[in-house]
C-alpha positions, -999 to 999 in steps of 0.1 A, spaced: -149 -156 887 -130 -142 857 -119 -178 849 -156 -189 849 -166 -160 827 -137 -168 803 -148 -204 801 -183 -194 794 -172 -171 766 -152 -199 750 -181 -223 752 -204 -197 737 -180 -189 709 -176 -226 702 -214 -230 700 -217 -200 677 -190 -214 653 -203 -249 652 -225 -244 621 -197 -225 603 -174 -254 612 -197 -278 595 -200 -255 565 -163 -248 561 -156 -285 564 -182 -296 538 -173 -268 515 -135 -276 516 -142 -313 510 -163 -305 480 -136 -282 465 -110 -310 471 -134 -335 454 -138 -311 424 -100 -308 420 -92 -345 424 -121 -360 406 -133 -335 380 -103 -313 371 -70 -333 374 -82 -365 357 -92 -344 326 -61 -322 328 -83 -290 328 -66 -257 334 -77 -237 365 -72 -203 380 -56 -188 412 -32 -207 433 -49 -240 423 -43 -232 387 -6 -225 393 -3 -256 413 -17 -278 385 9 -267 360 39 -284 376 16 -313 384 8 -318 348 44 -313 336 64 -331 362 39 -349 385 45 -326 415 16 -331 439 -5 -298 437 -13 -299 474 22 -288 483 21 -257 461 -15 -249 472 -5 -251 508 27 -232 505 11 -205 484 -19 -200 507 5 -200 538 26 -173 522 -4 -152 513 -18 -155 549 16 -144 563 16 -115 539 -19 -103 547 -23 -115 583 -24 -80 599 -50 -68 574 -74 -97 578 -99 -101 605 -89 -129 630 -120 -149 622 -114 -148 584 -77 -156 588 -83 -185 612 -110 -201 591 -88 -197 560 -60 -214 579 -83 -242 588 -95 -247 553 -58 -247 541 -49 -273 566 -79 -295 558 -71 -292 521 -35 -304 528 -50 -335 544 -80 -342 523 -68 -335 487 -43 -364 487 -70 -388 500 -94 -377 472 -66 -381 447 -60 -417 458 -96 -427 448 -101 -439 412 -129 -420 396 -150 -431 365 -142 -408 336 -170 -392 317 -170 -397 279 -176 -360 274 -151 -335 289 -176 -307 286 -200 -325 310 -170 -330 334 -163 -293 332 -199 -283 338 -203 -308 367 -170 -298 382 -181 -261 381 -212 -270 400 -194 -291 426 -166 -266 431 -190 -236 431 -212 -253 457 -182 -258 479 -169 -223 475 -204 -208 480 -208 -227 513 -175 -214 525 -183 -178 515 -217 -180 533 -199 -189 565 -175 -160 562 -144 -180 551 -125 -188 520 -102 -213 505 -73 -188 504 -56 -177 472 -70 -147 455 -97 -144 482 -70 -134 507 -55 -109 482 -90 -94 476 -96 -91 514 -62 -75 520 -65 -51 491 -99 -39 502 -88 -34 538 -54 -17 531 -62 3 500 -100 4 499 -102 -11 463 -122 -38 449 -100 -62 430 -127 -80 412 -115 -69 378 -79 -74 388 -87 -110 399 -103 -116 365 -72 -106 346 -49 -126 370 -71 -157 365 -70 -152 327 -32 -149 329 -30 -181 349 -52 -199 323 -29 -187 295 2 -198 314 -14 -232 316 -8 -235 279 27 -246 288 12 -278 303 -21 -284 284 -35 -277 250 -59 -249 242 -90 -271 245 -82 -280 281 -76 -243 288 -110 -234 273 -127 -262 293 -110 -249 324 -125 -215 316 -159 -231 312 -155 -248 346 -146 -215 363 -176 -197 347 -200 -224 359 -183 -222 393 -188 -185 396 -225 -188 386 -230 -215 412 -213 -195 439 -237 -165 432 -267 -189 433 -256 -204 467 -250 -169 482 -283 -155 470 -307 -184 472 -305 -192 508 -312 -156 519 -338 -148 492 -369 -132 504 -399 -113 489 -405 -77 496 -442 -67 494 -455 -31 493 -492 -29 497 -515 1 492 -550 -4 506 -575 13 528 -576 -20 547 -540 -16 559 -550 -23 596 -565 -57 587 -534 -65 566 -510 -55 593 -530 -76 618 -528 -106 596 -490 -101 591 -484 -98 629 -509 -124 642 -509 -150 615 -476 -148 598 -458 -138 630 -440 -109 613 -439 -72 616 -442 -45 589 -434 -9 582 -462 17 577 -453 45 553 -474 76 550 -482 84 514 -506 105 493 -522 95 460 -511 116 430 -546 116 414 -570 124 442 -543 138 466 -558 117 494 -536 105 523 -531 68 526 -507 42 541 -484 18 524 -475 -15 542 -440 -27 535 -430 -62 547 -403 -88 540 -415 -124 539 -405 -158 527 -419 -169 494 -445 -191 511 -456 -163 534 -458 -138 505 -483 -162 487 -504 -164 519 -504 -126 524 -513 -120 487 -542 -144 491 -554 -126 522 -551 -91 507 -572 -102 478 -599 -115 502 -602 -82 521 -595 -57 492 -597 -70 456 -587 -35 445 -555 -33 466 -523 -23 448 -496 -49 456 -459 -47 445 -438 -78 449 -401 -81 443 -372 -106 451 -347 -95 477 -314 -114 477 -304 -106 513 -320 -92 545 -299 -85 575 -316 -75 609 -339 -87 636 -359 -117 625 -337 -125 595 -299 -129 590 -278 -117 619 -251 -91 615 -227 -115 633 -229 -138 603 -209 -113 582 -184 -105 609 
């Protein structure tokens, strides 16, 4: 019986991690494509372990995949006990996939853009998309992400600013291998990458929060529950002018649903007071599950 239960648990875990597996794989391949096709051919500087690996590659032709793999492996060994098993295993998988995929991407001839600036911008988008997909699934590509996770777990500190200074230091060290223009273009690439990562992390979970003040709250709640198939929260309130009791309806919806509810509210109470605002993430029943951040 225990064997059957154990087998069922393994199957359930495999099913639960199937989508993260696809995300981790796609994200890692995009990052490898970025490095091989949009950074190395233009000799851009980079940051983190990848940036350090590119320096001997530019100077002496050392394949960067070896330094990336060894560096990430050493960081994982250093922080293994402080990392969650899931985070560590997915980071290990991404490192192993990078070891296999990066040389394959490097063997492909890529058409060079006439403008290095366009290459830096496009590389930031591709790399940021890959990193964002990995982050959304609860993994990382290693490097400073491992350092950040360990520092937060062991010492309770956010190393965001420290990571910034470390990355700037790596960019400056890259002057030993490339000129100032390539360092600046590498910085541009990293900036676009960070913006793209933020966009990926926020856009997929973006919702609209609506707060509605109306004497027709019962009709509005009925529409939310019966037509939109959502629920809402009723908040007791009192108007400051007339001091009369009223109810506020608070609900989180998709953008399309918020438009439908706004149209309905207008039809039942043209004088309703409606507050709408973007919400970057919602965790709980009916939305993103807590397990996704585990």
